[in-house]
C-alpha positions as CSV (number, residue, x, y, z in Angstrom):
1,M,-4.2,32.1,-21.2
2,S,-2.2,29.0,-22.1
3,T,-3.3,25.5,-21.0
4,T,-0.4,25.3,-18.6
5,E,-1.1,28.6,-17.0
6,R,-4.8,27.8,-16.6
7,A,-3.8,24.3,-15.2
8,R,-1.5,26.1,-12.7
9,E,-4.6,28.0,-11.4
10,L,-6.3,24.7,-10.7
11,Q,-3.4,23.3,-8.8
12,P,-4.6,24.1,-5.3
13,E,-7.9,22.5,-5.7
14,L,-6.5,19.4,-7.5
15,A,-4.0,19.1,-4.7
16,A,-6.8,19.3,-2.1
17,L,-8.7,16.5,-4.0
18,R,-5.6,14.4,-4.3
19,R,-5.0,14.6,-0.6
20,S,-8.6,13.9,0.3
21,L,-8.3,10.7,-1.8
22,H,-5.0,9.8,-0.2
23,R,-6.5,10.0,3.3
24,E,-9.3,7.6,2.4
25,P,-7.9,4.9,0.1
26,E,-10.1,2.1,-1.2
27,L,-9.3,-1.3,-2.6
28,G,-10.5,-3.3,-5.6
29,L,-13.6,-2.8,-7.6
30,Q,-15.9,-1.1,-5.1
31,L,-14.7,2.5,-4.2
32,P,-17.9,4.2,-3.0
33,R,-16.2,7.1,-1.2
34,T,-13.8,7.7,-4.1
35,Q,-16.6,7.6,-6.6
36,E,-18.5,10.1,-4.5
37,K,-15.5,12.5,-4.4
38,V,-15.0,12.3,-8.1
39,L,-18.7,13.0,-8.8
40,A,-18.5,16.0,-6.5
41,A,-15.5,17.3,-8.3
42,L,-17.2,17.0,-11.7
43,D,-20.4,18.5,-10.5
44,G,-21.6,21.5,-12.7
45,L,-19.4,20.4,-15.7
46,P,-21.3,19.8,-19.0
47,L,-20.7,16.0,-18.9
48,D,-22.9,12.9,-19.7
49,I,-22.1,10.7,-16.7
50,T,-22.7,7.0,-16.4
51,L,-21.8,5.0,-13.3
52,G,-20.6,1.3,-13.3
53,K,-22.9,-1.6,-12.5
54,S,-20.5,-4.1,-11.3
55,L,-17.9,-1.7,-10.1
56,S,-17.6,1.9,-8.8
57,S,-16.6,3.4,-12.0
58,V,-17.4,6.8,-13.5
59,T,-17.6,7.3,-17.3
60,A,-18.1,10.9,-18.3
61,V,-18.4,12.2,-21.9
62,L,-17.9,15.7,-22.9
63,R,-19.5,16.6,-26.2
64,G,-17.4,19.0,-28.3
65,G,-18.8,22.1,-30.0
66,H,-17.9,20.8,-33.4
67,P,-18.4,17.4,-35.0
68,G,-15.5,15.1,-35.0
69,G,-14.0,12.0,-33.5
70,A,-13.5,10.8,-30.0
71,V,-10.6,10.4,-27.6
72,L,-10.5,8.6,-24.3
73,L,-8.5,9.6,-21.2
74,R,-8.0,7.1,-18.4
75,G,-7.3,7.6,-14.7
76,D,-7.3,4.7,-12.3
77,M,-8.6,5.2,-8.7
78,D,-7.9,2.2,-6.5
79,A,-5.3,1.8,-3.8
80,L,-3.1,-1.0,-2.6
81,P,-3.3,-3.3,0.6
82,V,-0.3,-1.6,2.1
83,T,0.1,0.1,5.5
84,E,1.4,3.6,4.9
85,R,4.7,4.6,6.6
86,T,5.5,8.0,5.0
87,G,4.7,10.3,7.9
88,V,3.1,12.9,5.6
89,D,0.3,14.9,7.2
90,Y,-2.3,13.6,4.7
91,A,-1.4,9.9,5.2
92,S,-3.9,7.2,4.8
93,R,-6.4,7.0,7.7
94,T,-7.4,3.4,6.7
95,S,-5.4,0.6,8.2
96,G,-3.9,-1.7,5.6
97,A,-4.7,0.5,2.6
98,M,-2.6,3.2,0.9
99,H,-2.3,5.0,-2.4
100,A,1.2,3.6,-2.8
101,C,1.1,3.6,-6.6
102,G,-0.2,7.2,-7.2
103,H,-3.6,6.5,-8.5
104,D,-4.9,9.4,-6.3
105,L,-2.8,11.7,-8.5
106,H,-4.1,10.0,-11.6
107,T,-7.7,10.7,-10.5
108,A,-7.1,14.3,-9.5
109,G,-5.2,14.9,-12.8
110,L,-8.0,13.5,-14.9
111,V,-10.5,15.8,-13.0
112,G,-8.3,18.7,-13.9
113,A,-8.3,17.7,-17.6
114,A,-12.1,17.4,-17.5
115,T,-12.4,20.9,-16.0
116,L,-10.0,22.4,-18.6
117,L,-11.7,20.7,-21.6
118,A,-15.2,21.7,-20.4
119,E,-14.0,25.2,-20.5
120,R,-12.9,24.8,-24.1
121,R,-15.9,22.8,-25.1
122,E,-17.1,25.1,-27.8
123,H,-13.8,24.8,-29.6
124,L,-13.4,21.0,-29.4
125,R,-13.7,19.1,-32.7
126,G,-15.1,16.0,-31.3
127,D,-15.9,14.3,-28.0
128,V,-13.8,13.2,-25.0
129,V,-14.4,10.2,-22.8
130,F,-13.1,10.4,-19.2
131,M,-12.5,6.9,-17.8
132,F,-12.3,6.9,-14.0
133,Q,-11.4,3.3,-13.3
134,P,-11.4,1.1,-10.1
135,G,-9.7,-2.2,-9.8
136,E,-6.4,-1.7,-11.7
137,E,-4.3,-3.4,-9.0
138,G,-5.0,-7.0,-10.1
139,H,-8.8,-6.8,-10.4
140,N,-9.1,-6.1,-14.1
141,G,-11.1,-3.0,-13.7
142,A,-10.3,-2.0,-17.3
143,G,-11.7,-5.2,-18.6
144,A,-14.9,-4.7,-16.5
145,M,-15.4,-1.2,-17.8
146,I,-14.8,-2.4,-21.3
147,E,-17.6,-5.0,-20.8
148,E,-19.9,-2.3,-19.6
149,G,-19.3,-0.2,-22.6
150,V,-16.7,2.5,-21.8
151,L,-15.1,2.3,-25.2
152,D,-18.5,2.9,-26.9
153,A,-19.5,5.7,-24.5
154,A,-19.1,8.4,-27.2
155,G,-21.3,6.6,-29.6
156,K,-18.5,6.4,-32.2
157,P,-15.2,4.7,-32.6
158,L,-12.4,6.1,-30.6
159,D,-9.6,7.8,-32.5
160,A,-7.1,7.3,-29.6
161,A,-6.7,6.6,-25.9
162,Y,-4.1,8.0,-23.4
163,A,-3.2,7.4,-19.8
164,L,-0.5,8.8,-17.5
165,H,1.2,7.0,-14.6
166,V,3.3,8.7,-12.0
167,A,6.6,7.3,-10.7
168,A,7.9,7.9,-7.2
169,N,11.6,7.3,-8.2
170,R,14.0,7.2,-11.2
171,V,12.0,9.7,-13.4
172,P,12.9,13.3,-12.5
173,G,9.9,15.2,-11.0
174,G,7.6,16.7,-13.6
175,T,9.2,15.1,-16.6
176,I,7.5,12.8,-19.1
177,A,8.8,9.5,-20.5
178,S,7.3,7.0,-22.8
179,R,8.3,4.8,-25.7
180,P,6.8,3.1,-28.8
181,G,5.9,-0.6,-28.5
182,T,6.0,-2.3,-25.2
183,I,5.7,0.1,-22.3
184,T,4.9,-2.3,-19.5
185,S,5.3,-6.1,-19.1
186,A,2.7,-8.8,-19.1
187,S,2.0,-10.2,-15.7
188,D,0.9,-13.7,-14.8
189,V,0.8,-15.8,-11.7
190,L,2.2,-19.4,-11.4
191,R,0.8,-21.4,-8.5
192,V,2.2,-24.9,-7.8
193,T,1.3,-27.5,-5.2
194,V,3.6,-30.5,-5.1
195,R,1.8,-33.5,-3.6
196,G,3.9,-36.2,-1.9
197,K,3.4,-38.7,0.9
198,G,4.2,-37.6,4.4
199,G,6.3,-39.5,6.9
200,H,9.0,-39.4,9.5
201,G,11.9,-37.1,8.8
202,A,14.3,-39.9,9.9
203,T,13.0,-42.3,7.2
204,P,12.6,-40.3,4.0
205,H,12.9,-43.4,1.9
206,S,9.5,-44.6,3.2
207,A,7.8,-41.3,2.2
208,K,7.6,-39.2,-0.8
209,D,9.1,-35.8,0.2
210,P,7.6,-32.9,-1.7
211,V,10.0,-30.3,-0.3
212,P,13.2,-31.1,-2.3
213,V,11.1,-31.6,-5.4
214,A,9.5,-28.2,-5.0
215,C,13.0,-26.7,-4.4
216,E,14.3,-28.4,-7.6
217,I,11.4,-26.9,-9.5
218,V,12.0,-23.4,-8.2
219,T,15.7,-23.7,-9.3
220,A,14.8,-25.2,-12.6
221,L,12.4,-22.3,-13.4
222,Q,15.4,-19.9,-13.2
223,N,17.7,-22.1,-15.3
224,W,14.9,-22.7,-17.9
225,V,14.4,-18.9,-18.3
226,T,18.0,-18.1,-18.9
227,R,18.5,-20.9,-21.5
228,R,15.2,-20.6,-23.4
229,F,14.7,-16.9,-23.8
230,D,16.8,-14.2,-25.6
231,I,18.2,-11.8,-23.0
232,F,17.2,-8.9,-25.2
233,D,13.6,-10.0,-24.9
234,P,13.6,-10.7,-21.2
235,V,11.5,-12.9,-18.9
236,V,11.4,-12.6,-15.2
237,V,10.1,-15.4,-12.9
238,T,10.2,-14.6,-9.2
239,V,9.0,-17.0,-6.5
240,G,7.7,-14.8,-3.8
241,S,5.9,-17.3,-1.6
242,F,7.0,-20.8,-0.5
243,H,5.3,-22.9,2.1
244,A,5.8,-26.5,3.4
245,G,5.6,-28.4,6.6
246,T,5.1,-27.7,10.3
247,K,8.1,-29.3,12.1
248,Q,11.7,-30.2,11.4
249,N,11.3,-34.0,11.7
250,V,7.9,-34.3,9.8
251,I,7.9,-34.8,6.1
252,P,4.8,-32.9,4.9
253,E,2.2,-34.1,2.4
254,T,2.5,-30.9,0.3
255,A,4.8,-28.1,-0.7
256,E,3.4,-25.0,-2.3
257,F,4.8,-21.9,-4.0
258,E,3.6,-18.9,-6.0
259,A,5.6,-16.9,-8.6
260,T,5.1,-13.7,-10.5
261,V,5.8,-14.2,-14.3
262,R,6.8,-11.1,-16.4
263,S,7.4,-10.9,-20.1
264,Y,7.7,-8.1,-22.7
265,S,6.4,-9.6,-25.9
266,E,3.4,-11.6,-27.0
267,A,5.5,-14.4,-28.4
268,N,7.3,-15.0,-25.1
269,H,4.0,-14.7,-23.2
270,E,2.6,-17.6,-25.2
271,R,5.8,-19.7,-24.7
272,L,5.5,-19.2,-20.9
273,V,1.9,-20.1,-20.7
274,E,2.7,-23.5,-22.3
275,G,6.2,-24.1,-21.2
276,L,6.1,-23.4,-17.4
277,P,3.4,-25.9,-16.5
278,R,5.1,-28.6,-18.7
279,L,8.4,-28.0,-16.9
280,V,6.8,-28.4,-13.4
281,H,4.8,-31.6,-14.3
282,G,7.9,-33.1,-15.8
283,I,10.1,-32.6,-12.8
284,A,7.4,-33.9,-10.4
285,A,6.9,-36.9,-12.6
286,A,10.6,-37.7,-12.6
287,H,10.4,-38.1,-8.8
288,G,7.3,-40.2,-8.9
289,I,5.0,-37.6,-7.4
290,E,2.3,-35.2,-8.7
291,A,2.2,-31.5,-9.1
292,E,-0.9,-29.4,-9.4
293,V,-0.3,-26.3,-11.5
294,H,-2.4,-23.2,-11.9
295,Y,-1.2,-20.7,-14.5
296,D,-3.3,-17.5,-14.3
297,V,-2.9,-15.0,-17.1
298,A,-3.5,-11.6,-15.5
299,Y,-2.4,-8.6,-17.7
300,P,-1.0,-8.7,-21.2
301,V,1.8,-6.6,-22.5
302,T,0.9,-2.9,-22.7
303,V,1.8,-1.8,-26.2
304,N,2.0,1.9,-27.3
305,E,1.2,2.7,-30.9
306,P,4.4,4.4,-32.3
307,G,2.6,7.3,-34.0
308,E,0.5,8.1,-30.9
309,T,3.6,7.8,-28.7
310,A,5.6,10.3,-30.8
311,F,2.6,12.7,-30.9
312,A,2.2,12.5,-27.1
313,L,5.9,13.1,-26.4
314,D,6.0,16.0,-28.9
315,T,3.0,17.5,-27.1
316,A,4.7,17.2,-23.8
317,R,7.8,19.0,-25.2
318,D,5.7,21.8,-26.6
319,L,4.1,22.3,-23.2
320,F,7.0,21.9,-20.8
321,G,10.2,22.3,-22.9
322,A,12.4,20.0,-25.0
323,D,14.3,18.6,-22.0
324,Q,11.2,17.8,-20.1
325,A,10.0,14.8,-22.2
326,W,12.1,11.9,-23.5
327,Q,11.9,8.4,-25.0
328,A,12.6,5.7,-22.4
329,P,15.2,3.1,-23.6
330,H,13.4,0.2,-21.8
331,P,9.9,-0.8,-20.8
332,A,8.8,-0.4,-17.2
333,N,8.8,-3.5,-15.2
334,G,5.3,-3.2,-13.8
335,S,2.1,-4.2,-15.5
336,E,-1.0,-2.3,-16.4
337,D,-4.6,-3.2,-17.3
338,F,-4.6,-0.2,-19.7
339,A,-3.2,-2.9,-21.9
340,F,-6.8,-4.0,-22.6
341,V,-7.8,-0.5,-23.8
342,L,-4.7,-0.3,-26.0
343,R,-5.5,-3.7,-27.6
344,R,-8.7,-2.1,-28.9
345,T,-7.7,1.4,-29.9
346,P,-4.4,3.1,-30.7
347,G,-2.9,5.2,-28.0
348,A,-0.2,5.5,-25.5
349,M,0.7,5.4,-21.9
350,L,3.2,7.9,-20.5
351,L,5.2,8.0,-17.3
352,V,5.2,11.2,-15.2
353,G,8.1,11.8,-12.7
354,A,6.6,12.6,-9.2
355,A,9.5,12.2,-6.9
356,P,9.8,15.0,-4.3
357,E,12.4,17.7,-4.8
358,G,15.9,17.0,-3.5
359,V,15.5,13.2,-3.2
360,D,18.0,10.7,-4.7
361,L,16.0,9.3,-7.6
362,E,17.8,5.9,-7.4
363,E,17.4,5.6,-3.7
364,A,13.9,7.0,-3.3
365,P,11.2,4.4,-2.3
366,M,9.5,3.1,-5.4
367,N,5.8,2.6,-6.3
368,H,4.1,0.1,-4.1
369,S,6.5,0.8,-1.1
370,P,4.8,1.8,2.2
371,H,7.4,4.7,2.2
372,A,6.6,6.0,-1.4
373,V,5.9,9.7,-1.5
374,F,4.5,11.4,-4.7
375,D,4.8,15.1,-5.1
376,D,1.4,16.6,-6.0
377,R,3.0,19.6,-7.6
378,V,3.0,17.5,-10.8
379,L,-0.9,17.5,-10.9
380,Y,-1.2,20.7,-13.0
381,R,1.2,19.1,-15.6
382,Q,-0.9,16.0,-15.7
383,A,-4.1,18.0,-16.3
384,A,-2.4,20.2,-18.9
385,L,-1.0,17.3,-20.8
386,L,-4.1,15.2,-20.9
387,T,-6.0,18.3,-22.0
388,E,-3.6,19.1,-24.9
389,L,-3.5,15.4,-26.0
390,A,-7.3,15.3,-26.3
391,E,-7.7,18.7,-27.9
392,R,-4.8,18.3,-30.5
393,R,-5.7,14.7,-31.3
394,L,-9.3,15.7,-32.1
395,A,-8.1,18.7,-34.2
396,A,-5.7,16.4,-36.1
397,G,-8.5,13.9,-36.8
398,A,-10.9,16.6,-38.0
399,A,-8.2,17.9,-40.4
400,T,-7.8,14.6,-42.1
């Protein structure tokens, strides 16, 4: 029986697990109910399991029947602070939390791969590390698991690491996309507080109004980006939060805003870290007031190793057909803490289309939307692809 055929047999139980996870989403680094469900799904498999100390992670190691290298497969498990509005019968029962990014599918797909690879254990030429990770959504769960030793769990260096990420729109359902080099952007947060001198709105000359200065800074950020960076190596700065004042005739003491900062190369990332705070301070100083700047580096650029990417896409084509896997022309706009894994070992992240059948791919709600719907019929493909990536990569390493 082929990997895909066996994975299809697992589809009902994988879908049941996914929907159970979807009904009870958990946020951040502590996911006790999610961890419990993963452990129950792995129960009985020949795995060496280690639980996280500072987070509700699960690291499971499958020892192959033959000596060889090691491959890591990652599935993130946390949800988002979003109130679900999909109307599906398995919708979140937790107010203010939703699996709006498809991590429930990632978790169930990785359980499927663990099941399939355990069945082939005697034929594996090396070991597989299954990384069930909390806290991907801005909590650096990957970094925490790395600190606790996930990359050393097999007791030997990793040959490669792979992760899948589902997409609710744009990518046709069931198809696989990836690219060599940058696959997702770096993500930083710029927080600015402009400190002036409050006063009466009728006499601004006797105060130091922080509002127009903050507005000027916001506009200058956009102008600076368009004039200092190559449009073919883009940078995105979006101010998503701006707060100042309490009443129309009161000049406030402060004006505050926050921006997300995205970049697609390490060189531009370094320029942003240095350049944005300098720009903010300079404009504030020109108006004779102060600006407090916090630039928080969150996730770096996620970079796929070219050879591993080509191998992964070829594997997907072998499994599902030549027209079912393709090289994406551009990186995805989101960010990923799998970047920290790929900084330490070669590997690749791939996108899996999970839009429901019949939807307009361009108009369908995207990841992170309260209306985002992911089709769990792609679960068997996730399980099959992760299985073949691990098995084939170990076999290739043993042959060299």
